[in-house]
C-alpha positions in Angstrom: -18.3 -5.1 -17.9 -17.0 -7.6 -15.4 -16.8 -6.9 -11.7 -13.0 -7.3 -12.0 -12.9 -4.6 -14.7 -14.9 -2.2 -12.5 -12.7 -2.6 -9.4 -9.5 -2.3 -11.5 -10.8 1.0 -13.0 -11.9 2.4 -9.7 -8.5 1.5 -8.2 -6.7 3.3 -11.1 -8.9 6.4 -11.0 -8.1 7.0 -7.3 -4.6 5.6 -7.4 -5.2 3.1 -4.6 -2.4 0.6 -3.7 -3.1 -2.8 -2.2 -3.0 -1.6 1.5 -5.4 1.2 0.6 -7.8 -1.2 -1.1 -7.7 -3.4 2.0 -8.5 -0.4 4.2 -11.5 0.5 2.0 -12.9 -3.0 2.6 -12.3 -2.6 6.4 -14.6 0.4 6.5 -17.5 -2.1 6.1 -16.0 -4.8 8.3 -15.1 -7.0 5.3 -11.7 -8.7 5.7 -9.7 -9.4 2.6 -6.1 -10.4 2.2 -3.5 -8.8 -0.1 -3.4 -12.0 -2.1 -7.2 -11.8 -2.7 -7.0 -8.2 -3.8 -4.1 -9.0 -6.1 -5.9 -12.0 -7.6 -9.0 -9.8 -8.4 -6.8 -7.1 -10.0 -5.0 -9.3 -12.5 -5.5 -8.8 -16.2 -8.4 -10.7 -17.9 -6.1 -13.1 -19.7 -4.0 -13.9 -16.6 -4.7 -17.6 -15.5 -4.3 -16.5 -11.9 -7.3 -14.0 -12.2 -10.0 -14.8 -9.6 -13.5 -13.4 -10.4 -14.7 -11.0 -7.7 -18.2 -11.6 -6.7 -21.1 -9.1 -6.4 -21.0 -9.2 -2.6 -17.3 -8.3 -2.6 -17.6 -5.5 -5.2 -20.6 -4.1 -3.3 -18.6 -4.2 -0.1 -15.8 -2.3 -1.8 -18.1 0.3 -3.2 -19.8 0.7 0.2 -16.4 1.1 1.8 -15.5 3.7 -0.9 -18.6 5.7 0.1 -17.4 5.7 3.7 -13.8 6.5 2.6 -14.9 9.5 0.5 -17.9 10.8 2.5 -17.3 9.6 6.1 -19.0 7.1 8.3 -22.7 7.6 9.0 -24.4 6.8 12.3 -26.1 3.4 12.4 -25.2 0.0 11.1 -22.6 -0.7 8.4 -24.3 -0.9 4.9 -25.1 -4.4 3.7 -23.6 -5.5 0.5 -26.1 -6.3 -2.2 -26.1 -9.5 -4.1 -26.8 -9.6 -7.0 -25.3 -6.2 -7.9 -26.5 -4.4 -11.1 -24.9 -1.7 -13.1 -27.6 0.7 -11.8 -26.5 0.0 -8.3 -22.8 0.5 -9.2 -23.6 3.8 -10.8 -25.6 4.9 -7.8 -22.8 3.9 -5.4 -20.2 5.8 -7.4 -22.5 8.8 -7.6 -22.9 8.8 -3.8 -19.2 8.2 -3.1 -18.2 11.2 -5.2 -21.2 13.4 -4.1 -22.2 13.9 -7.7 -25.5 15.6 -8.7 -27.2 14.8 -12.0 -25.7 17.9 -13.6 -22.3 16.8 -12.6 -22.8 13.5 -14.2 -24.1 15.1 -17.4 -21.0 17.3 -17.4 -18.8 14.3 -17.1 -20.4 12.6 -20.1 -20.2 15.8 -22.1 -16.5 16.1 -21.3 -15.9 12.9 -23.2 -18.3 13.8 -26.0 -21.0 11.4 -25.0 -24.6 12.7 -25.1 -27.1 11.6 -22.5 -30.3 13.3 -21.5 -31.3 14.2 -18.0 -34.4 12.0 -18.3 -32.3 9.1 -19.5 -29.9 9.5 -16.6 -32.7 9.8 -14.0 -34.2 6.6 -15.3 -31.0 4.7 -14.2 -31.6 5.9 -10.6 -35.2 5.0 -10.3 -36.7 2.1 -8.4 -36.7 -1.0 -10.6 -40.5 -1.2 -10.2 -41.0 2.3 -11.5 -42.4 2.5 -15.1 -39.6 4.8 -16.2 -36.8 2.7 -14.8 -34.2 1.6 -17.4 -31.3 -0.8 -16.8 -27.9 0.8 -17.1 -26.2 -0.9 -20.0 -22.4 -1.7 -19.9 -21.6 1.1 -22.4 -23.0 3.8 -20.1 -21.1 2.4 -17.1 -17.9 2.1 -19.1 -18.3 5.7 -20.4 -19.0 7.0 -16.9 -15.9 5.3 -15.6 -13.9 6.7 -18.5 -15.3 10.2 -17.7 -14.2 9.8 -14.1 -10.8 8.7 -15.2 -10.4 11.8 -17.3 -11.5 14.0 -14.5 -9.5 12.5 -11.7 -6.4 11.3 -13.5 -6.0 14.4 -15.7 -4.8 12.3 -18.6 
């Protein structure tokens, strides 16, 4: 999955317009213009599409956490670069205040089986022996499950 695909899907799931997207970035003191947001959200085959970088996507996801959960005391979260699927999954889990059972229920709702151990391996420290990288299909299925839950298709 590309970063552009992820930000497009998150925008669709929460029905955010351009000003709302800009305000999410502002939560982490990251300034973006409406033109930048629009260029990131274009379809993959559009020649005006601009690739969104890991730092920008991480900033958006950090802003989403603040948007959904509220601002915490202390400094603004630093955007990770490079950004992995595991980090994206973790940030979405935190933003939506999801527990492991909630995520398993989301996967079950779209008829995708995943074990509790498999899921926990995605949230482990990369140095841990049981860590597993989150492959694109898991992230894609997770976003699809969020879409079915929040958009009520």
